[in-house]
TORKOLFI-591859 format. One record per residue (C-alpha): residue in three letters; chain; x, y, z. Coordinates in steps of 0.001 Angstrom, whole numbers. Example, Ala and Ser with C-alpha at 12.3 -4.5 7.8 and 13.67 -1.06 7.14 Angstrom:
REM TORKOLFI-591859
[site ala, A, [12300, -4500, 7800]]
[site ser, A, [13670, -1060, 7140]]
This chain:
REM TORKOLFI-591859
[site met, A, [226840, 95132, -13859]]
[site phe, A, [227326, 94687, -10490]]
[site leu, A, [217068, 93435, -6221]]
[site ser, A, [213310, 92596, -4389]]
[site ser, A, [210395, 91471, -2231]]
[site gln, A, [209470, 91665, 1542]]
[site arg, A, [211323, 88685, 2255]]
[site ala, A, [214090, 89706, 4176]]
[site val, A, [214824, 87425, 6782]]
[site gln, A, [215651, 88580, 10305]]
[site gly, A, [216976, 86841, 13374]]
[site val, A, [218293, 88366, 16579]]
[site gly, A, [220977, 86349, 18461]]
[site pro, A, [223711, 83842, 17325]]
[site thr, A, [222448, 82689, 13972]]
[site cys, A, [220507, 84002, 10931]]
[site tyr, A, [217288, 82245, 10179]]
[site ala, A, [215689, 81963, 6704]]
[site ala, A, [212460, 80429, 5710]]
[site pro, A, [213003, 77632, 3068]]
[site val, A, [213423, 78744, -743]]
[site asn, A, [213200, 76652, -3610]]
[site arg, A, [216259, 75634, -5651]]
[site asn, A, [215920, 78612, -7791]]
[site lys, A, [216992, 81495, -5207]]
[site leu, A, [217495, 84497, -6988]]
[site tyr, A, [214708, 86934, -7102]]
[site pro, A, [213347, 87571, -10572]]
[site glu, A, [214803, 91194, -10604]]
[site val, A, [218346, 89941, -9597]]
[site arg, A, [218071, 87033, -12157]]
[site ala, A, [217258, 89667, -14766]]
[site leu, A, [220153, 91989, -13811]]
[site leu, A, [222473, 89269, -14008]]
[site glu, A, [221060, 87953, -17411]]
[site ile, A, [221594, 91511, -18710]]
[site asn, A, [225273, 91702, -17497]]
[site glu, A, [225996, 88205, -19139]]
[site ala, A, [224294, 89385, -22364]]
[site glu, A, [226404, 92631, -22611]]
[site gly, A, [229654, 90591, -21790]]
[site gly, A, [233041, 92317, -21192]]
[site pro, A, [235964, 90945, -19475]]
[site arg, A, [236007, 89340, -15949]]
[site leu, A, [237040, 91402, -13274]]
[site glu, A, [240122, 89017, -12300]]
[site thr, A, [241494, 89617, -15941]]
[site leu, A, [241665, 93355, -15439]]
[site ser, A, [244195, 95553, -13815]]
[site pro, A, [243294, 97332, -10347]]
[site val, A, [243205, 100677, -12489]]
[site glu, A, [240815, 99030, -15266]]
[site ala, A, [238725, 97634, -12385]]
[site arg, A, [238232, 100928, -10647]]
[site glu, A, [237118, 102410, -13944]]
[site ala, A, [234590, 99649, -14233]]
[site ala, A, [233342, 99889, -10701]]
[site val, A, [232657, 103729, -10945]]
[site asp, A, [230780, 103416, -14305]]
[site gly, A, [228614, 100354, -12963]]
[site leu, A, [227679, 101817, -9737]]
[site lys, A, [226739, 105058, -11229]]
[site ala, A, [224186, 103378, -13457]]
[site val, A, [222430, 101570, -10646]]
[site ala, A, [222903, 103818, -7436]]
[site gly, A, [219736, 105977, -8051]]
[site gln, A, [219546, 109753, -7543]]
[site pro, A, [221487, 111438, -4862]]
[site glu, A, [219487, 112577, -2047]]
[site glu, A, [219662, 115921, -764]]
[site ile, A, [221330, 116248, 2650]]
[site gly, A, [222043, 119351, 4791]]
[site arg, A, [225609, 119878, 4180]]
[site val, A, [228293, 118008, 2497]]
[site glu, A, [232154, 118647, 3127]]
[site asn, A, [235422, 117184, 1949]]
[site leu, A, [238197, 117342, 4070]]
[site arg, A, [241649, 115759, 4646]]
[site ile, A, [242478, 114387, 7939]]
[site pro, A, [246141, 115456, 8422]]
[site arg, A, [248781, 112881, 8573]]
[site ala, A, [252407, 113534, 7984]]
[site glu, A, [252705, 110416, 5737]]
[site his, A, [249397, 110558, 4174]]
[site pro, A, [246477, 112708, 4543]]
[site ile, A, [243079, 110851, 4682]]
[site pro, A, [240472, 112140, 2410]]
[site ile, A, [236880, 112187, 4118]]
[site arg, A, [233453, 113331, 3294]]
[site ile, A, [231238, 114541, 6014]]
[site tyr, A, [227358, 114235, 5505]]
[site thr, A, [225558, 116305, 8115]]
[site pro, A, [221742, 116493, 8476]]
[site ala, A, [219725, 119523, 8623]]
[site gly, A, [219158, 120651, 12235]]
[site asp, A, [220990, 121193, 15298]]
[site gly, A, [223319, 118641, 16910]]
[site pro, A, [224779, 116746, 18756]]
[site phe, A, [224062, 113961, 16162]]
[site pro, A, [224809, 110330, 16484]]
[site cys, A, [227599, 109396, 13981]]
[site leu, A, [228517, 106712, 11518]]
[site val, A, [232029, 106348, 10275]]
[site tyr, A, [231670, 104618, 6977]]
[site phe, A, [234060, 102453, 5103]]
[site his, A, [233176, 101600, 1394]]
[site gly, A, [233470, 98174, 39]]
[site gly, A, [235365, 97067, -3074]]
[site gly, A, [237845, 94286, -1877]]
[site trp, A, [240220, 97063, -669]]
[site val, A, [241164, 97461, -4446]]
[site val, A, [238294, 99460, -5861]]
[site cys, A, [235706, 101892, -5088]]
[site asp, A, [235887, 105415, -3346]]
[site leu, A, [233927, 108351, -1823]]
[site asp, A, [232094, 108704, -5126]]
[site thr, A, [230950, 105052, -5457]]
[site his, A, [229363, 105302, -2391]]
[site asp, A, [228132, 108664, -1979]]
[site gly, A, [224452, 107419, -2599]]
[site val, A, [224538, 104989, 547]]
[site cys, A, [226083, 107781, 2840]]
[site arg, A, [223424, 110288, 1715]]
[site ala, A, [220706, 107944, 2146]]
[site ile, A, [221707, 106703, 5777]]
[site ala, A, [222541, 110334, 6775]]
[site arg, A, [219260, 111583, 5958]]
[site arg, A, [217118, 108668, 7250]]
[site ala, A, [219137, 108282, 10652]]
[site gly, A, [219489, 111958, 11318]]
[site ala, A, [223203, 111215, 11646]]
[site val, A, [226461, 112512, 10669]]
[site val, A, [228037, 110163, 8346]]
[site val, A, [231980, 110429, 7820]]
[site ala, A, [232935, 108321, 4712]]
[site val, A, [236604, 107459, 4780]]
[site asp, A, [239014, 107326, 1601]]
[site tyr, A, [241420, 104868, 2934]]
[site arg, A, [244439, 103650, 772]]
[site leu, A, [243662, 101107, -1791]]
[site ser, A, [245717, 97843, -2657]]
[site pro, A, [247659, 96923, -4379]]
[site glu, A, [249701, 100128, -4142]]
[site tyr, A, [249265, 100012, -604]]
[site lys, A, [249172, 96531, 1080]]
[site phe, A, [247535, 95248, 4111]]
[site pro, A, [247711, 96854, 7016]]
[site ala, A, [247673, 100334, 5413]]
[site ala, A, [243793, 100429, 5069]]
[site val, A, [243238, 99326, 8583]]
[site asp, A, [245943, 102084, 9655]]
[site asp, A, [243953, 104837, 7723]]
[site cys, A, [240778, 103747, 9102]]
[site tyr, A, [241745, 103719, 12765]]
[site ala, A, [243345, 107304, 12370]]
[site ala, A, [239982, 108280, 10944]]
[site ile, A, [237800, 106988, 13815]]
[site glu, A, [240569, 108689, 16399]]
[site trp, A, [239999, 111989, 14477]]
[site val, A, [236205, 111798, 14666]]
[site ala, A, [236401, 111200, 18258]]
[site ala, A, [238786, 113902, 18821]]
[site asn, A, [236543, 116260, 16658]]
[site ala, A, [233139, 115287, 17981]]
[site ala, A, [232545, 118811, 18933]]
[site arg, A, [233549, 120299, 15607]]
[site leu, A, [231200, 117633, 13778]]
[site ala, A, [228237, 118335, 16068]]
[site val, A, [228507, 114481, 17017]]
[site asp, A, [227473, 113103, 20263]]
[site pro, A, [230945, 111403, 21421]]
[site arg, A, [228797, 108791, 23110]]
[site arg, A, [226898, 107801, 20095]]
[site ile, A, [229919, 107224, 17414]]
[site ala, A, [229389, 104000, 15233]]
[site val, A, [231416, 102379, 12585]]
[site gly, A, [230174, 100336, 9399]]
[site gly, A, [230605, 99523, 6060]]
[site asp, A, [229861, 96813, 3168]]
[site ser, A, [232032, 94000, 2138]]
[site ala, A, [235516, 95125, 2936]]
[site gly, A, [234338, 98002, 4614]]
[site gly, A, [232440, 95709, 6891]]
[site thr, A, [235711, 93801, 7516]]
[site leu, A, [237442, 97281, 8214]]
[site ser, A, [234471, 98273, 10611]]
[site thr, A, [234967, 95458, 12871]]
[site val, A, [238533, 95375, 12895]]
[site met, A, [238325, 99050, 14103]]
[site cys, A, [236286, 97646, 17025]]
[site leu, A, [238835, 94907, 17729]]
[site lys, A, [241976, 97190, 17439]]
[site ser, A, [240102, 100058, 19731]]
[site arg, A, [239502, 97543, 22299]]
[site asp, A, [243056, 96188, 22192]]
[site glu, A, [244764, 99520, 22128]]
[site gly, A, [242154, 101508, 24497]]
[site gly, A, [241026, 103525, 21490]]
[site pro, A, [237940, 105346, 20969]]
[site ala, A, [234544, 103852, 22609]]
[site leu, A, [232523, 102660, 19879]]
[site ala, A, [228742, 102421, 20119]]
[site leu, A, [227926, 99976, 17342]]
[site gln, A, [229502, 98094, 14408]]
[site val, A, [227480, 97817, 11124]]
[site leu, A, [228628, 94905, 9015]]
[site val, A, [227006, 94424, 5513]]
[site tyr, A, [228123, 91325, 4059]]
[site pro, A, [231690, 91289, 5409]]
[site val, A, [234550, 89273, 4809]]
[site thr, A, [235559, 87692, 7899]]
[site asn, A, [238117, 84879, 6789]]
[site leu, A, [240496, 85553, 4110]]
[site ala, A, [242472, 82330, 5235]]
[site ser, A, [239793, 79963, 3607]]
[site phe, A, [237083, 80336, 1187]]
[site asp, A, [235683, 76801, 2055]]
[site thr, A, [232261, 77129, 3233]]
[site pro, A, [228971, 76079, 1567]]
[site ser, A, [228100, 79623, 596]]
[site tyr, A, [231433, 79571, -1412]]
[site arg, A, [230685, 76392, -3041]]
[site glu, A, [227361, 77036, -4052]]
[site phe, A, [227835, 80236, -5405]]
[site ala, A, [231315, 80261, -6610]]
[site glu, A, [229952, 81474, -10111]]
[site gly, A, [227139, 82861, -11717]]
[site tyr, A, [225787, 85246, -8634]]
[site tyr, A, [227947, 88410, -9439]]
[site leu, A, [230645, 88086, -6728]]
[site thr, A, [232536, 84983, -7510]]
[site arg, A, [235253, 82865, -5831]]
[site ala, A, [237994, 83961, -8494]]
[site glu, A, [237200, 87570, -7832]]
[site met, A, [237626, 87128, -4146]]
[site glu, A, [241114, 85459, -5026]]
[site trp, A, [241963, 88419, -7090]]
[site phe, A, [241010, 90700, -4274]]
[site arg, A, [242771, 88810, -1526]]
[site gly, A, [246221, 88532, -3784]]
[site his, A, [245997, 92328, -4115]]
[site tyr, A, [245215, 93202, -490]]
[site leu, A, [247712, 90865, 1340]]
[site ala, A, [251385, 91076, 1045]]
[site arg, A, [251991, 87575, 2410]]
[site ala, A, [249959, 84567, 2590]]
[site glu, A, [250511, 84429, 6362]]
[site asp, A, [248850, 87652, 6833]]
[site ala, A, [245459, 86086, 6226]]
[site gln, A, [246171, 84648, 9829]]
[site ser, A, [246045, 88157, 11384]]
[site pro, A, [242661, 89022, 13023]]
[site tyr, A, [242817, 92310, 11629]]
[site ala, A, [242639, 90664, 8167]]
[site ser, A, [240364, 87899, 8984]]
[site pro, A, [238433, 88708, 12157]]
[site leu, A, [236778, 85515, 12274]]
[site leu, A, [239789, 84130, 13487]]
[site ala, A, [240342, 86584, 16400]]
[site pro, A, [240723, 84352, 19687]]
[site asp, A, [238622, 86724, 21671]]
[site leu, A, [235512, 88736, 20491]]
[site arg, A, [234549, 89953, 24019]]
[site gly, A, [234158, 93547, 25067]]
[site leu, A, [233152, 94492, 21431]]
[site pro, A, [230226, 96843, 20614]]
[site pro, A, [226723, 95675, 19785]]
[site ala, A, [226695, 94685, 16175]]
[site leu, A, [224158, 94479, 13217]]
[site val, A, [225333, 92109, 10623]]
[site ile, A, [223473, 91883, 7273]]
[site thr, A, [223928, 89000, 4736]]
[site ala, A, [222840, 88224, 1237]]
[site glu, A, [221423, 84697, 615]]
[site cys, A, [222969, 84126, -2752]]
[site asp, A, [226446, 85508, -1853]]
[site pro, A, [229513, 83444, -1424]]
[site leu, A, [230494, 85573, 1935]]
[site arg, A, [227209, 84711, 3580]]
[site asp, A, [228464, 81905, 5847]]
[site glu, A, [231480, 83561, 7250]]
[site gly, A, [229470, 86689, 7969]]
[site glu, A, [226878, 84536, 9807]]
[site ala, A, [229435, 82765, 11387]]
[site tyr, A, [230954, 85760, 12828]]
[site ala, A, [227548, 87059, 14139]]
[site lys, A, [227392, 83581, 15851]]
[site arg, A, [230645, 83902, 17467]]
[site leu, A, [229886, 87506, 18742]]
[site ala, A, [226947, 86512, 20251]]
[site glu, A, [228704, 83453, 21958]]
[site ala, A, [231329, 85964, 23276]]
[site gly, A, [228393, 87910, 24871]]
[site val, A, [228025, 90730, 22418]]
[site glu, A, [224581, 91723, 21357]]
[site ala, A, [224554, 90633, 17691]]
[site ala, A, [221506, 90895, 15379]]
[site cys, A, [221877, 89266, 12029]]
[site thr, A, [219690, 89628, 9065]]
[site arg, A, [219758, 87537, 5650]]
[site tyr, A, [218094, 89011, 2942]]
[site ala, A, [216588, 86162, 641]]
[site gly, A, [217326, 86192, -2735]]
[site met, A, [219677, 88738, -2907]]
[site ile, A, [223408, 88863, -4441]]
[site his, A, [226217, 90575, -3100]]
[site pro, A, [226376, 94125, -3738]]
[site phe, A, [222634, 94586, -3162]]
[site phe, A, [222999, 97263, -499]]
[site ser, A, [224778, 99499, -2960]]
[site leu, A, [222036, 99127, -5773]]
[site gly, A, [219183, 101166, -4049]]
[site gly, A, [218381, 102704, -7371]]
[site val, A, [217315, 99104, -8755]]
[site phe, A, [216313, 96810, -5872]]
[site ser, A, [214002, 97779, -3053]]
[site gln, A, [215647, 95402, -798]]
[site gly, A, [218737, 97843, -951]]
[site arg, A, [216746, 100645, 378]]
[site arg, A, [215132, 98207, 2867]]
[site ala, A, [218587, 97369, 4241]]
[site ile, A, [219597, 101157, 4270]]
[site glu, A, [216561, 101843, 6341]]
[site gln, A, [217618, 98943, 8654]]
[site val, A, [220930, 100563, 9024]]
[site ala, A, [219784, 103879, 9615]]
[site ala, A, [217217, 102736, 12264]]
[site ala, A, [219987, 101064, 14194]]
[site val, A, [222186, 104371, 14044]]
[site arg, A, [219326, 106445, 14857]]
[site gly, A, [218423, 104415, 17731]]
[site leu, A, [221906, 104564, 19593]]
[site ser, A, [221643, 105873, 22968]]
[site gly, A, [224138, 107940, 24920]]
């Protein structure tokens, strides 16, 4: 519903480099999964209500997420806020801290997914990185429009920084990361923290992030608009639910690619999928970061589609990308 080879393509610096591939870009495992999904039929996401879409996302990801890995300790808490306590899930590895920390924001177009849909990803990163992972269950749209998710995520990084000792976290090694909409929220946390003098962040991990809600006019959007899992129509559905007004798309906190100045942000790891409408804007953002003097490593995974990072139970490339993220978090220096 929602694959694999050793041909992940890495490049460090302002651009993502990829070896030439033939016209049939999908890896066989990816193509097979998409064909199964098409054969099963079912309504298109953009025809569903948000509630229906959330139920479908939970069911779909459970089927392909793989077996949850054991981790030292898992704790569910709520960050106290007068208007809206924020549910979080804390994954702590075995051993003694202080540990590096990754504050993780799940994907789902700001409309679907939750702590449970990304439980496997967070467990895998925490175990492989030897890091505390704090997953944040920010408010979803359309019940809570932009910037509610931004506000929740920022409150979460402030809470983590203030409670580093309680979490056995090294306050000098706090990173943010997420996939898709969560990748967007991650770099927005870096922008907002810089702009408002907030917590010092050591790394941003952006897995196929949405960086420009103001325009869907890129070569990857045109080439992969239909038939590669995430579609242009679905992105329009997500955007329509997330933003209260069309002009909100111009805000750097909704479209970080439009930020006038990216200087002073923490180092970035940007991961994209070759056959993903979001590929070009993610890589354009990595380029802009590097041009602004930010250390930016960009990896394009060849033959992959949009949610491959969450499909470690099916695709070895998803597991490989998780290993890459874990290595970056594990390598944080104080």
